[in-house]
C-alpha positions as CSV (number, residue, x, y, z in Angstrom):
1,M,21.7,6.5,-11.3
2,K,22.9,7.6,-7.8
3,P,24.9,5.0,-5.7
4,F,22.5,2.7,-3.9
5,E,24.1,1.8,-0.5
6,T,21.2,1.5,2.0
7,L,17.6,0.2,1.9
8,S,15.3,1.7,4.6
9,I,12.8,-0.9,5.8
10,V,9.8,0.8,7.5
11,I,7.9,-1.5,9.8
12,P,4.6,-0.1,11.4
13,A,3.8,-2.2,14.5
14,Y,0.6,-2.4,16.6
15,N,0.0,-5.2,19.1
16,E,2.6,-7.5,17.5
17,G,4.5,-8.4,20.7
18,P,4.3,-12.2,20.3
19,T,5.6,-12.3,16.7
20,I,7.6,-9.1,16.0
21,H,10.9,-10.9,16.7
22,L,10.0,-13.5,14.0
23,I,9.7,-10.9,11.2
24,L,12.8,-9.1,12.5
25,D,14.7,-12.4,12.3
26,R,13.7,-12.7,8.7
27,V,14.7,-9.1,7.9
28,K,18.1,-9.7,9.5
29,K,18.7,-13.0,7.7
30,V,18.0,-11.7,4.1
31,Q,21.1,-10.8,2.1
32,L,20.4,-7.9,-0.2
33,L,21.7,-7.7,-3.7
34,N,24.9,-5.8,-4.4
35,G,25.8,-5.8,-0.6
36,I,23.1,-3.2,0.1
37,K,22.9,-2.3,3.8
38,K,19.7,-2.3,5.8
39,E,18.3,0.5,7.9
40,V,15.3,-0.9,9.9
41,I,12.8,1.7,11.1
42,I,10.2,0.4,13.5
43,V,7.3,2.6,14.5
44,N,5.1,1.4,17.4
45,D,1.7,2.9,17.1
46,C,0.8,3.0,20.8
47,S,0.4,-0.8,21.2
48,K,-1.5,-2.1,24.1
49,D,0.5,-5.3,24.5
50,D,4.2,-5.9,25.1
51,T,5.3,-4.8,21.6
52,V,7.6,-2.1,23.0
53,E,9.3,-4.6,25.4
54,A,9.7,-7.2,22.7
55,I,11.3,-4.7,20.3
56,N,13.7,-3.4,23.0
57,R,14.7,-6.9,23.9
58,Y,15.4,-7.6,20.2
59,I,17.5,-4.4,19.8
60,Q,19.6,-5.3,22.8
61,G,20.1,-8.9,21.6
62,N,20.9,-7.9,18.0
63,P,23.3,-4.9,18.1
64,D,24.6,-5.7,14.7
65,L,21.3,-4.9,13.0
66,N,20.7,-1.2,12.4
67,I,17.3,-0.6,14.1
68,Q,15.8,2.8,14.6
69,F,12.8,2.6,17.0
70,Y,10.1,5.2,17.4
71,S,6.8,5.2,19.3
72,H,3.6,7.2,19.0
73,E,2.1,8.2,22.3
74,V,-1.4,8.0,20.9
75,N,-2.7,5.4,18.5
76,Q,-3.0,7.1,15.1
77,G,-3.2,4.2,12.6
78,K,-1.0,2.3,10.2
79,G,-0.7,5.2,7.7
80,A,0.5,7.6,10.5
81,A,3.1,5.1,11.5
82,L,4.3,4.9,7.9
83,H,4.5,8.7,7.7
84,T,6.8,8.7,10.7
85,G,9.0,5.9,9.4
86,I,9.2,7.5,5.9
87,K,10.3,10.8,7.3
88,K,13.0,9.2,9.4
89,A,14.4,7.1,6.5
90,T,17.9,7.9,5.2
91,G,18.5,5.1,2.7
92,E,18.4,5.8,-1.1
93,Y,15.2,3.6,-1.3
94,V,12.4,2.8,1.2
95,I,10.4,-0.4,1.4
96,I,7.3,-1.1,3.5
97,Q,7.3,-4.2,5.6
98,D,4.3,-5.2,7.8
99,A,5.1,-6.5,11.3
100,D,3.1,-9.7,10.8
101,L,4.3,-12.8,8.8
102,E,2.2,-12.3,5.6
103,Y,5.1,-11.1,3.5
104,D,8.5,-12.6,3.2
105,P,11.6,-10.3,3.4
106,E,13.5,-12.8,1.3
107,E,11.6,-11.3,-1.6
108,F,13.0,-7.8,-1.1
109,N,15.5,-8.7,-3.8
110,I,12.7,-9.3,-6.3
111,L,11.5,-5.7,-5.8
112,L,15.1,-4.4,-5.8
113,K,16.1,-5.9,-9.2
114,P,14.2,-3.5,-11.5
115,V,15.8,-0.6,-9.6
116,L,19.3,-2.1,-9.7
117,D,18.9,-2.8,-13.4
118,G,18.2,0.9,-13.9
119,F,14.6,0.6,-15.0
120,A,12.4,1.6,-12.0
121,D,11.9,4.3,-9.4
122,V,9.0,2.6,-7.7
123,V,8.2,-1.1,-7.5
124,F,5.0,-2.7,-6.2
125,G,4.9,-6.4,-5.2
126,S,1.8,-8.1,-6.5
127,R,0.1,-11.0,-4.8
128,F,-2.0,-11.7,-8.0
129,M,0.7,-12.2,-10.6
130,G,3.5,-14.8,-11.0
131,G,3.8,-18.3,-9.7
132,N,4.7,-17.6,-6.1
133,A,3.1,-19.3,-3.1
134,H,-0.2,-17.8,-1.8
135,R,-2.2,-19.0,1.2
136,I,-5.9,-19.6,0.2
137,L,-8.2,-17.6,2.4
138,F,-11.0,-15.1,1.9
139,F,-12.9,-15.0,-1.5
140,W,-14.7,-11.7,-0.9
141,H,-11.5,-10.1,0.5
142,T,-9.8,-11.0,-2.8
143,I,-12.7,-9.7,-4.9
144,G,-12.6,-6.4,-2.8
145,N,-8.9,-6.0,-3.4
146,K,-9.3,-6.5,-7.2
147,F,-12.2,-4.0,-7.3
148,L,-10.2,-1.4,-5.4
149,T,-7.3,-1.9,-7.7
150,F,-9.6,-1.6,-10.8
151,L,-11.1,1.6,-9.5
152,S,-7.7,3.0,-8.6
153,N,-6.4,2.2,-12.1
154,M,-9.3,4.0,-13.7
155,L,-8.3,7.2,-12.0
156,T,-4.5,6.9,-12.2
157,N,-4.3,5.4,-15.7
158,L,-2.1,2.6,-14.3
159,N,-2.5,-1.1,-15.0
160,L,-1.5,-2.4,-11.5
161,T,-2.8,-5.8,-10.4
162,D,-2.5,-5.2,-6.6
163,M,-2.8,-1.6,-5.5
164,E,-3.4,-2.7,-1.9
165,T,-0.2,-4.6,-1.5
166,C,2.0,-4.0,1.5
167,Y,5.2,-4.4,-0.5
168,K,6.0,-1.0,-2.1
169,L,9.5,0.1,-2.8
170,F,10.1,3.8,-3.3
171,N,12.9,6.2,-4.3
172,R,13.3,8.0,-0.9
173,E,13.4,11.5,-2.4
174,M,10.2,10.8,-4.3
175,I,8.2,9.4,-1.4
176,Q,9.5,12.1,1.1
177,G,8.5,14.7,-1.5
178,L,4.8,13.7,-1.3
179,S,2.4,15.4,1.1
180,L,0.7,12.3,2.6
181,Q,-2.4,12.7,4.8
182,E,-4.1,9.3,5.3
183,K,-3.5,7.9,8.8
184,R,-5.1,4.5,8.5
185,F,-5.4,2.0,5.6
186,G,-6.1,4.8,3.2
187,F,-2.3,5.1,2.8
188,E,-2.3,2.7,-0.1
189,P,-4.7,4.4,-2.5
190,E,-3.4,7.8,-1.6
191,V,0.3,7.0,-2.2
192,T,-0.6,5.2,-5.4
193,A,-2.5,8.2,-6.7
194,K,0.2,10.7,-5.8
195,I,3.1,8.6,-7.1
196,S,1.3,8.2,-10.4
197,R,1.3,12.0,-10.9
198,I,5.1,12.4,-10.5
199,P,6.4,13.4,-13.9
200,D,8.3,10.6,-15.7
201,V,8.0,8.3,-12.7
202,R,9.0,4.7,-13.6
203,L,6.7,2.3,-11.8
204,Y,7.1,-1.5,-12.1
205,E,5.2,-4.4,-10.6
206,V,6.6,-7.9,-9.7
207,G,5.0,-11.1,-8.4
208,I,5.5,-11.9,-4.7
209,S,4.3,-14.6,-2.3
210,Y,1.6,-14.1,0.3
211,Y,1.1,-15.9,3.6
212,G,-2.1,-14.3,4.7
213,R,-3.4,-14.4,8.3
214,T,-6.9,-15.1,9.5
215,Y,-8.6,-12.6,11.8
216,E,-8.1,-15.1,14.6
217,E,-4.4,-15.0,13.8
218,G,-4.3,-11.2,14.0
219,K,-5.4,-9.7,10.7
220,K,-6.7,-6.2,11.3
221,I,-8.1,-4.8,8.0
222,G,-11.9,-5.0,7.7
223,A,-14.9,-3.8,5.7
224,R,-14.8,-0.3,7.1
225,D,-11.2,0.0,5.7
226,G,-12.5,-1.1,2.3
227,F,-15.1,1.7,2.2
228,R,-12.4,4.2,3.3
229,A,-10.2,3.0,0.5
230,I,-13.0,3.7,-2.0
231,Y,-13.4,7.2,-0.5
232,C,-9.6,7.8,-0.8
233,I,-9.4,6.5,-4.4
234,L,-12.1,9.0,-5.3
235,K,-10.7,11.8,-3.2
236,Y,-7.1,11.6,-4.4
237,G,-8.0,10.5,-7.9
238,L,-10.6,13.0,-8.7
239,F,-10.9,15.9,-6.2
240,S,-7.6,16.4,-4.3
241,R,-4.5,16.9,-6.4
242,K,-2.1,17.8,-3.5
């Protein structure tokens, strides 16, 4: 196993001005296993609020945290922001962190452990396994997530419990070697399908907490994104092998 010195934390941001500093505080606070360093890569997807100003204030006030900041001039979608962040990553491993407060960076170490123990190349954090805390919210949203995971598993021959999870940890060379196309929430089924086809990839899943937001609190994913996910599962699982 190659030396693991730096974890790249990719954070896509869109209209997160009021709360972006809170998630960055949590990222800064967490102490990674084995003294691993943090490279924080924030990609602003042409926010309409004060996200840019909030991030710049945070960077100025926290020079000890390695933050790389990029902005899209046109809104392209979460997947496009992730593409930019992944391309810019230099750490040995890359993890996805949403800019909201639904996922707890303290649990980075849960995902890191299978890698550090020498077992995994890719680790997914599942909201549907383990005894961690979960906010109780939308019944049909949960059913939809489980259906999408089931459909994805049928075509990838994986046995994931949460394909749609934000928390995905990748070997950087593997994820940068993929040709990713989906610019919105289709990123999750596309990357899962393409990761599953890497020869001898070692994919693990671990239980994580989930502090979900209501739509009033800023949740952005909706029914249209669910139908797009079905399309992407079929497209990348059956028809498109690139």
